PDB file with SEQRES, HELIX, SHEET and CRYST1 records, atoms N, CA, C and O in Angstrom:
SEQRES   1 A   68  UNK UNK UNK UNK UNK UNK UNK UNK UNK UNK UNK UNK UNK          
SEQRES   2 A   68  UNK UNK UNK UNK UNK UNK UNK UNK UNK UNK UNK UNK UNK          
SEQRES   3 A   68  UNK UNK UNK UNK UNK UNK UNK UNK UNK UNK UNK UNK UNK          
SEQRES   4 A   68  UNK UNK UNK UNK UNK UNK UNK UNK UNK UNK UNK UNK UNK          
SEQRES   5 A   68  UNK UNK UNK UNK UNK UNK UNK UNK UNK UNK UNK UNK UNK          
SEQRES   6 A   68  UNK UNK UNK                                                  
HELIX    1 AA1 UNK A   41  UNK A   57  1                                  17    
SHEET    1 AA1 4 UNK A   8  UNK A  12  0                                        
SHEET    2 AA1 4 UNK A  15  UNK A  25 -1                                        
SHEET    3 AA1 4 UNK A  28  UNK A  35 -1                                        
SHEET    4 AA1 4 UNK A  62  UNK A  67  1                                        
CRYST1    1.000    1.000    1.000  90.00  90.00  90.00 P 1           1          
ATOM      1  N   UNK A   1      51.333  66.542  58.174  1.00  0.00           N  
ATOM      2  CA  UNK A   1      50.833  66.347  59.530  1.00  0.00           C  
ATOM      3  C   UNK A   1      51.561  67.336  60.482  1.00  0.00           C  
ATOM      4  O   UNK A   1      52.785  67.464  60.445  1.00  0.00           O  
ATOM      5  N   UNK A   2      50.847  67.960  61.248  1.00  0.00           N  
ATOM      6  CA  UNK A   2      51.581  68.845  62.268  1.00  0.00           C  
ATOM      7  C   UNK A   2      52.194  68.083  63.325  1.00  0.00           C  
ATOM      8  O   UNK A   2      51.586  67.190  63.915  1.00  0.00           O  
ATOM      9  N   UNK A   3      53.500  68.444  63.605  1.00  0.00           N  
ATOM     10  CA  UNK A   3      54.317  67.769  64.580  1.00  0.00           C  
ATOM     11  C   UNK A   3      55.022  66.515  64.126  1.00  0.00           C  
ATOM     12  O   UNK A   3      55.751  65.875  64.883  1.00  0.00           O  
ATOM     13  N   UNK A   4      54.781  66.173  62.842  1.00  0.00           N  
ATOM     14  CA  UNK A   4      55.534  64.947  62.338  1.00  0.00           C  
ATOM     15  C   UNK A   4      56.366  65.455  61.254  1.00  0.00           C  
ATOM     16  O   UNK A   4      55.892  66.103  60.321  1.00  0.00           O  
ATOM     17  N   UNK A   5      57.672  65.151  61.375  1.00  0.00           N  
ATOM     18  CA  UNK A   5      58.636  65.491  60.147  1.00  0.00           C  
ATOM     19  C   UNK A   5      59.012  64.194  59.491  1.00  0.00           C  
ATOM     20  O   UNK A   5      59.174  63.146  60.116  1.00  0.00           O  
ATOM     21  N   UNK A   6      59.135  64.323  58.243  1.00  0.00           N  
ATOM     22  CA  UNK A   6      59.618  63.310  57.392  1.00  0.00           C  
ATOM     23  C   UNK A   6      61.137  63.153  57.495  1.00  0.00           C  
ATOM     24  O   UNK A   6      61.857  64.127  57.717  1.00  0.00           O  
ATOM     25  N   UNK A   7      61.635  61.868  57.326  1.00  0.00           N  
ATOM     26  CA  UNK A   7      63.033  61.676  57.460  1.00  0.00           C  
ATOM     27  C   UNK A   7      63.811  62.391  56.313  1.00  0.00           C  
ATOM     28  O   UNK A   7      63.317  62.567  55.200  1.00  0.00           O  
ATOM     29  N   UNK A   8      65.060  62.790  56.666  1.00  0.00           N  
ATOM     30  CA  UNK A   8      65.977  63.337  55.699  1.00  0.00           C  
ATOM     31  C   UNK A   8      66.684  62.225  54.949  1.00  0.00           C  
ATOM     32  O   UNK A   8      66.642  61.073  55.379  1.00  0.00           O  
ATOM     33  N   UNK A   9      67.339  62.544  53.829  1.00  0.00           N  
ATOM     34  CA  UNK A   9      68.190  61.590  53.151  1.00  0.00           C  
ATOM     35  C   UNK A   9      69.565  61.709  53.536  1.00  0.00           C  
ATOM     36  O   UNK A   9      70.085  62.807  53.732  1.00  0.00           O  
ATOM     37  N   UNK A  10      70.209  60.562  53.659  1.00  0.00           N  
ATOM     38  CA  UNK A  10      71.635  60.398  53.911  1.00  0.00           C  
ATOM     39  C   UNK A  10      72.348  60.261  52.571  1.00  0.00           C  
ATOM     40  O   UNK A  10      72.121  59.255  51.898  1.00  0.00           O  
ATOM     41  N   UNK A  11      73.170  61.168  52.142  1.00  0.00           N  
ATOM     42  CA  UNK A  11      73.899  61.191  50.939  1.00  0.00           C  
ATOM     43  C   UNK A  11      75.435  60.742  51.125  1.00  0.00           C  
ATOM     44  O   UNK A  11      76.155  61.241  51.989  1.00  0.00           O  
ATOM     45  N   UNK A  12      75.830  59.818  50.288  1.00  0.00           N  
ATOM     46  CA  UNK A  12      77.261  59.514  50.266  1.00  0.00           C  
ATOM     47  C   UNK A  12      77.642  59.740  48.839  1.00  0.00           C  
ATOM     48  O   UNK A  12      77.247  59.003  47.936  1.00  0.00           O  
ATOM     49  N   UNK A  13      78.433  60.793  48.649  1.00  0.00           N  
ATOM     50  CA  UNK A  13      78.604  61.176  47.238  1.00  0.00           C  
ATOM     51  C   UNK A  13      77.400  61.717  46.649  1.00  0.00           C  
ATOM     52  O   UNK A  13      76.784  62.672  47.122  1.00  0.00           O  
ATOM     53  N   UNK A  14      77.050  61.021  45.504  1.00  0.00           N  
ATOM     54  CA  UNK A  14      75.664  61.436  44.926  1.00  0.00           C  
ATOM     55  C   UNK A  14      74.592  60.306  45.185  1.00  0.00           C  
ATOM     56  O   UNK A  14      73.479  60.379  44.665  1.00  0.00           O  
ATOM     57  N   UNK A  15      74.947  59.296  45.975  1.00  0.00           N  
ATOM     58  CA  UNK A  15      73.920  58.222  46.266  1.00  0.00           C  
ATOM     59  C   UNK A  15      73.237  58.357  47.624  1.00  0.00           C  
ATOM     60  O   UNK A  15      73.843  58.697  48.641  1.00  0.00           O  
ATOM     61  N   UNK A  16      71.932  58.069  47.574  1.00  0.00           N  
ATOM     62  CA  UNK A  16      71.155  58.170  48.806  1.00  0.00           C  
ATOM     63  C   UNK A  16      71.476  56.746  49.456  1.00  0.00           C  
ATOM     64  O   UNK A  16      71.224  55.696  48.865  1.00  0.00           O  
ATOM     65  N   UNK A  17      72.008  56.800  50.620  1.00  0.00           N  
ATOM     66  CA  UNK A  17      72.422  55.475  51.234  1.00  0.00           C  
ATOM     67  C   UNK A  17      71.514  55.247  52.473  1.00  0.00           C  
ATOM     68  O   UNK A  17      71.648  54.206  53.115  1.00  0.00           O  
ATOM     69  N   UNK A  18      70.644  56.131  52.816  1.00  0.00           N  
ATOM     70  CA  UNK A  18      69.793  55.881  54.042  1.00  0.00           C  
ATOM     71  C   UNK A  18      68.979  57.124  54.433  1.00  0.00           C  
ATOM     72  O   UNK A  18      69.008  58.120  53.711  1.00  0.00           O  
ATOM     73  N   UNK A  19      68.278  57.088  55.524  1.00  0.00           N  
ATOM     74  CA  UNK A  19      67.486  58.175  56.010  1.00  0.00           C  
ATOM     75  C   UNK A  19      67.834  58.504  57.464  1.00  0.00           C  
ATOM     76  O   UNK A  19      68.353  57.653  58.187  1.00  0.00           O  
ATOM     77  N   UNK A  20      67.558  59.699  57.878  1.00  0.00           N  
ATOM     78  CA  UNK A  20      67.827  60.099  59.187  1.00  0.00           C  
ATOM     79  C   UNK A  20      66.770  60.934  59.798  1.00  0.00           C  
ATOM     80  O   UNK A  20      66.050  61.640  59.091  1.00  0.00           O  
ATOM     81  N   UNK A  21      66.649  60.881  61.064  1.00  0.00           N  
ATOM     82  CA  UNK A  21      65.745  61.727  61.952  1.00  0.00           C  
ATOM     83  C   UNK A  21      66.433  62.168  63.144  1.00  0.00           C  
ATOM     84  O   UNK A  21      67.240  61.443  63.726  1.00  0.00           O  
ATOM     85  N   UNK A  22      66.123  63.397  63.544  1.00  0.00           N  
ATOM     86  CA  UNK A  22      66.644  63.979  64.827  1.00  0.00           C  
ATOM     87  C   UNK A  22      65.485  64.200  65.823  1.00  0.00           C  
ATOM     88  O   UNK A  22      64.418  64.704  65.473  1.00  0.00           O  
ATOM     89  N   UNK A  23      65.738  63.815  67.027  1.00  0.00           N  
ATOM     90  CA  UNK A  23      64.865  64.029  68.162  1.00  0.00           C  
ATOM     91  C   UNK A  23      65.532  64.672  69.360  1.00  0.00           C  
ATOM     92  O   UNK A  23      66.714  64.438  69.612  1.00  0.00           O  
ATOM     93  N   UNK A  24      64.821  65.448  70.072  1.00  0.00           N  
ATOM     94  CA  UNK A  24      65.408  65.896  71.320  1.00  0.00           C  
ATOM     95  C   UNK A  24      65.372  67.403  71.387  1.00  0.00           C  
ATOM     96  O   UNK A  24      65.005  68.092  70.435  1.00  0.00           O  
ATOM     97  N   UNK A  25      65.759  67.881  72.531  1.00  0.00           N  
ATOM     98  CA  UNK A  25      65.853  69.348  72.731  1.00  0.00           C  
ATOM     99  C   UNK A  25      66.658  69.556  74.062  1.00  0.00           C  
ATOM    100  O   UNK A  25      67.069  68.660  74.798  1.00  0.00           O  
ATOM    101  N   UNK A  26      66.800  70.867  74.223  1.00  0.00           N  
ATOM    102  CA  UNK A  26      67.540  71.079  75.466  1.00  0.00           C  
ATOM    103  C   UNK A  26      69.067  70.686  75.278  1.00  0.00           C  
ATOM    104  O   UNK A  26      69.736  71.169  74.365  1.00  0.00           O  
ATOM    105  N   UNK A  27      69.528  69.866  76.111  1.00  0.00           N  
ATOM    106  CA  UNK A  27      70.995  69.557  76.193  1.00  0.00           C  
ATOM    107  C   UNK A  27      71.414  68.467  75.146  1.00  0.00           C  
ATOM    108  O   UNK A  27      72.589  68.390  74.788  1.00  0.00           O  
ATOM    109  N   UNK A  28      70.501  67.671  74.684  1.00  0.00           N  
ATOM    110  CA  UNK A  28      70.914  66.547  73.767  1.00  0.00           C  
ATOM    111  C   UNK A  28      69.990  66.305  72.609  1.00  0.00           C  
ATOM    112  O   UNK A  28      68.769  66.312  72.764  1.00  0.00           O  
ATOM    113  N   UNK A  29      70.538  66.100  71.504  1.00  0.00           N  
ATOM    114  CA  UNK A  29      69.799  65.663  70.340  1.00  0.00           C  
ATOM    115  C   UNK A  29      70.230  64.298  69.827  1.00  0.00           C  
ATOM    116  O   UNK A  29      71.412  64.044  69.597  1.00  0.00           O  
ATOM    117  N   UNK A  30      69.319  63.497  69.668  1.00  0.00           N  
ATOM    118  CA  UNK A  30      69.575  62.057  69.113  1.00  0.00           C  
ATOM    119  C   UNK A  30      69.174  61.940  67.579  1.00  0.00           C  
ATOM    120  O   UNK A  30      68.031  62.027  67.131  1.00  0.00           O  
ATOM    121  N   UNK A  31      70.305  61.733  66.890  1.00  0.00           N  
ATOM    122  CA  UNK A  31      70.067  61.471  65.425  1.00  0.00           C  
ATOM    123  C   UNK A  31      70.163  59.995  65.217  1.00  0.00           C  
ATOM    124  O   UNK A  31      71.136  59.330  65.573  1.00  0.00           O  
ATOM    125  N   UNK A  32      69.015  59.476  64.571  1.00  0.00           N  
ATOM    126  CA  UNK A  32      69.020  58.121  64.223  1.00  0.00           C  
ATOM    127  C   UNK A  32      69.083  58.009  62.691  1.00  0.00           C  
ATOM    128  O   UNK A  32      68.329  58.666  61.973  1.00  0.00           O  
ATOM    129  N   UNK A  33      70.068  57.099  62.180  1.00  0.00           N  
ATOM    130  CA  UNK A  33      70.297  56.931  60.846  1.00  0.00           C  
ATOM    131  C   UNK A  33      69.990  55.484  60.522  1.00  0.00           C  
ATOM    132  O   UNK A  33      70.513  54.555  61.138  1.00  0.00           O  
ATOM    133  N   UNK A  34      69.101  55.320  59.506  1.00  0.00           N  
ATOM    134  CA  UNK A  34      68.791  53.903  58.994  1.00  0.00           C  
ATOM    135  C   UNK A  34      69.356  53.821  57.633  1.00  0.00           C  
ATOM    136  O   UNK A  34      68.886  54.447  56.683  1.00  0.00           O  
ATOM    137  N   UNK A  35      70.400  53.016  57.558  1.00  0.00           N  
ATOM    138  CA  UNK A  35      71.052  52.744  56.203  1.00  0.00           C  
ATOM    139  C   UNK A  35      70.349  51.690  55.464  1.00  0.00           C  
ATOM    140  O   UNK A  35      69.817  50.747  56.048  1.00  0.00           O  
ATOM    141  N   UNK A  36      70.337  51.841  54.124  1.00  0.00           N  
ATOM    142  CA  UNK A  36      69.725  50.904  53.245  1.00  0.00           C  
ATOM    143  C   UNK A  36      70.647  49.654  53.073  1.00  0.00           C  
ATOM    144  O   UNK A  36      70.203  48.632  52.550  1.00  0.00           O  
ATOM    145  N   UNK A  37      71.829  49.738  53.482  1.00  0.00           N  
ATOM    146  CA  UNK A  37      72.815  48.695  53.409  1.00  0.00           C  
ATOM    147  C   UNK A  37      73.866  49.153  54.495  1.00  0.00           C  
ATOM    148  O   UNK A  37      73.764  50.223  55.095  1.00  0.00           O  
ATOM    149  N   UNK A  38      74.841  48.283  54.685  1.00  0.00           N  
ATOM    150  CA  UNK A  38      75.994  48.587  55.656  1.00  0.00           C  
ATOM    151  C   UNK A  38      76.708  49.937  55.232  1.00  0.00           C  
ATOM    152  O   UNK A  38      77.023  50.183  54.067  1.00  0.00           O  
ATOM    153  N   UNK A  39      76.911  50.713  56.216  1.00  0.00           N  
ATOM    154  CA  UNK A  39      77.561  52.013  55.909  1.00  0.00           C  
ATOM    155  C   UNK A  39      79.019  51.898  56.088  1.00  0.00           C  
ATOM    156  O   UNK A  39      79.454  51.234  57.029  1.00  0.00           O  
ATOM    157  N   UNK A  40      79.807  52.492  55.262  1.00  0.00           N  
ATOM    158  CA  UNK A  40      81.276  52.421  55.452  1.00  0.00           C  
ATOM    159  C   UNK A  40      81.704  53.196  56.601  1.00  0.00           C  
ATOM    160  O   UNK A  40      80.958  53.999  57.161  1.00  0.00           O  
ATOM    161  N   UNK A  41      83.019  52.939  56.993  1.00  0.00           N  
ATOM    162  CA  UNK A  41      83.570  53.637  58.048  1.00  0.00           C  
ATOM    163  C   UNK A  41      83.743  55.193  57.841  1.00  0.00           C  
ATOM    164  O   UNK A  41      83.677  56.036  58.736  1.00  0.00           O  
ATOM    165  N   UNK A  42      83.958  55.407  56.599  1.00  0.00           N  
ATOM    166  CA  UNK A  42      84.029  56.951  56.228  1.00  0.00           C  
ATOM    167  C   UNK A  42      82.714  57.643  56.366  1.00  0.00           C  
ATOM    168  O   UNK A  42      82.623  58.774  56.844  1.00  0.00           O  
ATOM    169  N   UNK A  43      81.621  56.893  55.908  1.00  0.00           N  
ATOM    170  CA  UNK A  43      80.308  57.489  55.991  1.00  0.00           C  
ATOM    171  C   UNK A  43      79.917  57.645  57.507  1.00  0.00           C  
ATOM    172  O   UNK A  43      79.264  58.620  57.879  1.00  0.00           O  
ATOM    173  N   UNK A  44      80.329  56.670  58.365  1.00  0.00           N  
ATOM    174  CA  UNK A  44      79.885  56.736  59.755  1.00  0.00           C  
ATOM    175  C   UNK A  44      80.636  57.935  60.408  1.00  0.00           C  
ATOM    176  O   UNK A  44      80.069  58.671  61.216  1.00  0.00           O  
ATOM    177  N   UNK A  45      81.912  58.102  60.033  1.00  0.00           N  
ATOM    178  CA  UNK A  45      82.622  59.284  60.553  1.00  0.00           C  
ATOM    179  C   UNK A  45      82.058  60.656  60.187  1.00  0.00           C  
ATOM    180  O   UNK A  45      82.030  61.604  60.972  1.00  0.00           O  
ATOM    181  N   UNK A  46      81.608  60.684  58.916  1.00  0.00           N  
ATOM    182  CA  UNK A  46      80.903  61.801  58.444  1.00  0.00           C  
ATOM    183  C   UNK A  46      79.670  61.997  59.105  1.00  0.00           C  
ATOM    184  O   UNK A  46      79.368  63.158  59.381  1.00  0.00           O  
ATOM    185  N   UNK A  47      78.875  61.051  59.421  1.00  0.00           N  
ATOM    186  CA  UNK A  47      77.680  61.167  60.136  1.00  0.00           C  
ATOM    187  C   UNK A  47      77.931  61.668  61.604  1.00  0.00           C  
ATOM    188  O   UNK A  47      77.110  62.440  62.098  1.00  0.00           O  
ATOM    189  N   UNK A  48      78.917  61.304  62.248  1.00  0.00           N  
ATOM    190  CA  UNK A  48      79.291  61.775  63.575  1.00  0.00           C  
ATOM    191  C   UNK A  48      79.386  63.314  63.529  1.00  0.00           C  
ATOM    192  O   UNK A  48      78.822  64.011  64.373  1.00  0.00           O  
ATOM    193  N   UNK A  49      80.136  63.834  62.490  1.00  0.00           N  
ATOM    194  CA  UNK A  49      80.250  65.261  62.333  1.00  0.00           C  
ATOM    195  C   UNK A  49      78.985  65.971  62.074  1.00  0.00           C  
ATOM    196  O   UNK A  49      78.731  67.067  62.573  1.00  0.00           O  
ATOM    197  N   UNK A  50      78.126  65.270  61.212  1.00  0.00           N  
ATOM    198  CA  UNK A  50      76.925  65.973  60.893  1.00  0.00           C  
ATOM    199  C   UNK A  50      75.929  65.908  62.207  1.00  0.00           C  
ATOM    200  O   UNK A  50      75.196  66.861  62.472  1.00  0.00           O  
ATOM    201  N   UNK A  51      75.955  64.863  62.908  1.00  0.00           N  
ATOM    202  CA  UNK A  51      75.100  64.776  64.166  1.00  0.00           C  
ATOM    203  C   UNK A  51      75.431  66.039  64.995  1.00  0.00           C  
ATOM    204  O   UNK A  51      74.532  66.785  65.385  1.00  0.00           O  
ATOM    205  N   UNK A  52      76.725  66.264  65.256  1.00  0.00           N  
ATOM    206  CA  UNK A  52      77.157  67.358  66.012  1.00  0.00           C  
ATOM    207  C   UNK A  52      76.669  68.645  65.448  1.00  0.00           C  
ATOM    208  O   UNK A  52      76.299  69.551  66.196  1.00  0.00           O  
ATOM    209  N   UNK A  53      76.656  68.755  64.157  1.00  0.00           N  
ATOM    210  CA  UNK A  53      76.183  70.030  63.515  1.00  0.00           C  
ATOM    211  C   UNK A  53      74.672  70.284  63.771  1.00  0.00           C  
ATOM    212  O   UNK A  53      74.234  71.393  64.077  1.00  0.00           O  
ATOM    213  N   UNK A  54      73.941  69.217  63.630  1.00  0.00           N  
ATOM    214  CA  UNK A  54      72.483  69.288  63.957  1.00  0.00           C  
ATOM    215  C   UNK A  54      72.246  69.612  65.354  1.00  0.00           C  
ATOM    216  O   UNK A  54      71.326  70.385  65.618  1.00  0.00           O  
ATOM    217  N   UNK A  55      73.005  69.087  66.341  1.00  0.00           N  
ATOM    218  CA  UNK A  55      72.857  69.428  67.712  1.00  0.00           C  
ATOM    219  C   UNK A  55      73.170  70.918  67.967  1.00  0.00           C  
ATOM    220  O   UNK A  55      72.467  71.619  68.695  1.00  0.00           O  
ATOM    221  N   UNK A  56      74.334  71.384  67.283  1.00  0.00           N  
ATOM    222  CA  UNK A  56      74.671  72.689  67.543  1.00  0.00           C  
ATOM    223  C   UNK A  56      73.574  73.734  67.021  1.00  0.00           C  
ATOM    224  O   UNK A  56      73.202  74.704  67.682  1.00  0.00           O  
ATOM    225  N   UNK A  57      73.107  73.404  65.742  1.00  0.00           N  
ATOM    226  CA  UNK A  57      72.012  74.252  65.133  1.00  0.00           C  
ATOM    227  C   UNK A  57      70.871  74.349  65.922  1.00  0.00           C  
ATOM    228  O   UNK A  57      70.261  75.414  66.014  1.00  0.00           O  
ATOM    229  N   UNK A  58      70.463  73.160  66.600  1.00  0.00           N  
ATOM    230  CA  UNK A  58      69.334  73.119  67.440  1.00  0.00           C  
ATOM    231  C   UNK A  58      69.610  73.627  68.977  1.00  0.00           C  
ATOM    232  O   UNK A  58      68.747  73.508  69.847  1.00  0.00           O  
ATOM    233  N   UNK A  59      70.805  74.163  69.203  1.00  0.00           N  
ATOM    234  CA  UNK A  59      71.168  74.675  70.479  1.00  0.00           C  
ATOM    235  C   UNK A  59      71.412  73.666  71.546  1.00  0.00           C  
ATOM    236  O   UNK A  59      71.400  74.011  72.727  1.00  0.00           O  
ATOM    237  N   UNK A  60      71.636  72.423  71.182  1.00  0.00           N  
ATOM    238  CA  UNK A  60      72.022  71.370  72.115  1.00  0.00           C  
ATOM    239  C   UNK A  60      73.583  71.243  72.411  1.00  0.00           C  
ATOM    240  O   UNK A  60      74.431  71.569  71.581  1.00  0.00           O  
ATOM    241  N   UNK A  61      73.859  70.770  73.591  1.00  0.00           N  
ATOM    242  CA  UNK A  61      75.289  70.659  73.887  1.00  0.00           C  
ATOM    243  C   UNK A  61      75.849  69.314  73.546  1.00  0.00           C  
ATOM    244  O   UNK A  61      77.070  69.163  73.578  1.00  0.00           O  
ATOM    245  N   UNK A  62      75.003  68.254  73.199  1.00  0.00           N  
ATOM    246  CA  UNK A  62      75.428  66.988  73.054  1.00  0.00           C  
ATOM    247  C   UNK A  62      74.633  66.335  71.891  1.00  0.00           C  
ATOM    248  O   UNK A  62      73.433  66.565  71.739  1.00  0.00           O  
ATOM    249  N   UNK A  63      75.347  65.505  71.066  1.00  0.00           N  
ATOM    250  CA  UNK A  63      74.701  64.778  70.037  1.00  0.00           C  
ATOM    251  C   UNK A  63      74.902  63.275  70.176  1.00  0.00           C  
ATOM    252  O   UNK A  63      76.041  62.856  70.386  1.00  0.00           O  
ATOM    253  N   UNK A  64      73.873  62.434  70.073  1.00  0.00           N  
ATOM    254  CA  UNK A  64      74.005  61.103  70.181  1.00  0.00           C  
ATOM    255  C   UNK A  64      73.517  60.498  68.802  1.00  0.00           C  
ATOM    256  O   UNK A  64      72.391  60.679  68.337  1.00  0.00           O  
ATOM    257  N   UNK A  65      74.509  59.765  68.225  1.00  0.00           N  
ATOM    258  CA  UNK A  65      74.213  59.211  66.861  1.00  0.00           C  
ATOM    259  C   UNK A  65      73.946  57.682  67.062  1.00  0.00           C  
ATOM    260  O   UNK A  65      74.739  56.960  67.666  1.00  0.00           O  
ATOM    261  N   UNK A  66      72.798  57.249  66.525  1.00  0.00           N  
ATOM    262  CA  UNK A  66      72.404  55.859  66.566  1.00  0.00           C  
ATOM    263  C   UNK A  66      72.292  55.460  65.029  1.00  0.00           C  
ATOM    264  O   UNK A  66      71.613  56.120  64.241  1.00  0.00           O  
ATOM    265  N   UNK A  67      72.987  54.366  64.680  1.00  0.00           N  
ATOM    266  CA  UNK A  67      72.965  53.813  63.333  1.00  0.00           C  
ATOM    267  C   UNK A  67      72.228  52.381  63.338  1.00  0.00           C  
ATOM    268  O   UNK A  67      72.641  51.417  63.983  1.00  0.00           O  
ATOM    269  N   UNK A  68      71.211  52.381  62.620  1.00  0.00           N  
ATOM    270  CA  UNK A  68      70.355  51.132  62.527  1.00  0.00           C  
ATOM    271  C   UNK A  68      70.607  50.297  61.307  1.00  0.00           C  
ATOM    272  O   UNK A  68      69.969  49.260  61.127  1.00  0.00           O  
TER     273      UNK A  68                                                      
END                                                                             
């Protein structure tokens, strides 16, 4: 469907532990992660880094990570 993107997979090692979607443009990108179970502190820290990378690739100055 035009304009609708499917969620990406969140990998921890070789295991899929959730999904993610990114929205926004301009100055800020919001990355929403939905875990299949509680995510470890290490995975959460890695997601912060990845959210900043997504924002940078999209030309945004700021990344906002939401974990559901």
